[in-house]
C-alpha positions as CSV (number, residue, x, y, z in Angstrom):
1,M,-5.0,11.1,15.1
2,D,-4.3,12.3,18.6
3,R,-0.6,13.1,19.4
4,E,-0.9,12.3,23.1
5,W,0.9,9.1,24.2
6,N,0.9,7.2,27.5
7,D,3.6,5.1,29.0
8,S,1.4,2.1,29.6
9,Q,2.1,0.4,26.3
10,P,4.3,0.9,23.2
11,I,3.5,3.7,20.8
12,Y,3.0,1.3,17.8
13,R,0.4,-0.5,19.9
14,Q,-1.4,2.7,20.7
15,L,-1.4,3.6,17.0
16,R,-2.9,0.2,16.2
17,D,-5.6,0.8,18.9
18,R,-6.4,4.2,17.5
19,V,-7.0,2.7,14.0
20,V,-9.1,0.0,15.6
21,A,-11.2,2.7,17.3
22,M,-11.6,4.5,14.0
23,I,-12.9,1.3,12.4
24,L,-15.3,0.6,15.2
25,D,-16.5,4.2,15.3
26,G,-17.2,4.1,11.5
27,V,-14.6,6.8,10.8
28,L,-12.8,4.2,8.6
29,K,-15.1,1.9,6.6
30,E,-14.4,-1.2,4.6
31,G,-12.3,-0.4,1.6
32,D,-11.2,3.0,3.0
33,P,-7.5,3.8,2.9
34,L,-5.6,4.2,6.2
35,P,-3.8,7.5,6.6
36,S,-0.4,7.3,5.0
37,V,2.5,6.2,7.2
38,R,4.3,9.4,6.4
39,N,1.4,11.6,7.4
40,V,0.8,9.8,10.6
41,A,4.5,9.9,11.5
42,A,4.7,13.6,10.8
43,E,1.4,14.5,12.6
44,S,2.2,12.3,15.6
45,R,5.9,13.1,15.6
46,V,7.0,9.5,15.7
47,N,9.3,7.5,13.6
48,P,7.7,6.1,10.4
49,L,8.9,2.6,11.3
50,T,6.8,2.9,14.5
51,V,3.7,3.7,12.4
52,L,4.6,0.9,10.0
53,K,4.9,-1.6,12.9
54,G,1.4,-0.6,14.2
55,Y,0.0,-1.0,10.7
56,Q,1.7,-4.3,10.3
57,Q,-0.1,-5.6,13.4
58,L,-3.4,-4.7,11.7
59,V,-2.3,-6.6,8.6
60,D,-1.3,-9.6,10.7
61,E,-4.7,-9.6,12.3
62,G,-6.4,-9.6,8.9
63,L,-8.0,-6.2,9.5
64,V,-6.2,-4.3,6.7
65,E,-4.4,-5.2,3.6
66,S,-1.4,-3.6,1.9
67,R,-1.8,-2.8,-1.8
68,R,1.7,-2.4,-3.3
69,G,2.1,1.3,-4.4
70,L,-1.3,2.3,-3.1
71,G,-1.1,2.0,0.7
72,M,-3.1,0.2,3.4
73,F,-6.9,-0.4,3.1
74,V,-9.5,-1.6,5.6
75,N,-10.6,-5.2,4.7
76,V,-14.2,-6.3,4.2
77,G,-15.5,-7.7,7.4
78,A,-12.9,-5.9,9.6
79,R,-15.5,-4.1,11.7
80,D,-17.4,-7.3,12.4
81,L,-14.2,-9.1,13.3
82,L,-13.2,-6.3,15.6
83,L,-16.6,-6.2,17.3
84,Q,-16.5,-9.9,18.0
85,G,-13.0,-9.7,19.5
86,E,-13.7,-6.5,21.5
87,R,-16.9,-8.0,22.9
88,Q,-15.1,-11.1,24.0
89,K,-12.3,-9.0,25.5
90,F,-14.8,-6.8,27.4
91,L,-16.8,-9.8,28.7
92,G,-13.7,-11.7,29.7
93,E,-11.5,-8.9,31.1
94,E,-13.5,-5.8,31.9
95,W,-17.0,-7.0,32.8
96,P,-16.0,-9.1,35.8
97,R,-14.4,-6.0,37.4
98,V,-17.4,-3.8,36.5
99,Y,-19.8,-6.4,37.8
100,A,-17.9,-6.8,41.0
101,T,-18.0,-3.0,41.5
102,I,-21.8,-3.0,40.9
103,Q,-22.2,-5.8,43.5
104,R,-19.9,-4.1,46.0
105,L,-21.9,-0.8,45.7
106,G,-25.3,-2.5,45.7
107,L,-26.4,-0.7,42.5
108,T,-29.7,-1.7,40.9
109,A,-30.3,-2.0,37.2
110,E,-32.6,1.1,37.4
111,E,-29.8,3.2,39.1
112,L,-27.4,2.1,36.4
113,L,-29.7,3.0,33.5
114,D,-30.6,6.3,35.2
115,G,-26.9,7.1,35.6
116,A,-26.3,6.3,32.0
117,N,-29.2,8.5,30.9
118,R,-28.0,11.3,33.1
119,S,-24.5,11.0,31.7
120,S,-25.8,11.2,28.1
121,S,-27.9,14.3,28.9
122,D,-25.0,15.9,30.8
123,A,-22.7,15.3,27.8
124,A,-25.3,16.8,25.4
125,Q,-25.8,19.8,27.7
126,S,-22.1,20.3,28.1
127,K,-21.7,20.2,24.3
128,T,-24.4,22.8,23.9
129,V,-22.8,25.1,26.4
130,R,-19.4,24.8,24.7
131,S,-20.9,25.5,21.3
132,N,-22.7,28.6,22.6
133,S,-19.5,29.9,24.2
134,D,-17.6,29.3,21.0
135,K,-20.1,31.4,19.1
136,K,-19.8,34.2,21.7
137,E,-16.0,34.3,21.3
138,R,-16.3,34.8,17.5
């Protein structure tokens, strides 16, 4: 997990959000164990109680379960539950702002799709350039 924290929300909430992102991205699958509280605390340089509080939020939301003596594990259906919630959150909170910006700028669907395609190819090209420069340094 990344060690960078921002001041916009509590660290335990940021930890929770990072685990959610790992589940949505498929890094953590149903039945997989979460990284141990001690490991996350040591790697992130935060208090173990902070990590535990973030993990407890996931338990309260029904996304993970605590198995006594074994740790925390991703529940069956957690990804689907998250997708449903994150989609609703995006459509209710973020999309109205995005849509308003699109309208304000007068962008067409074609321009948006072209921009998305260009961003994807730019990212792939940038990755290739970085990979080649890494090889040269070795």
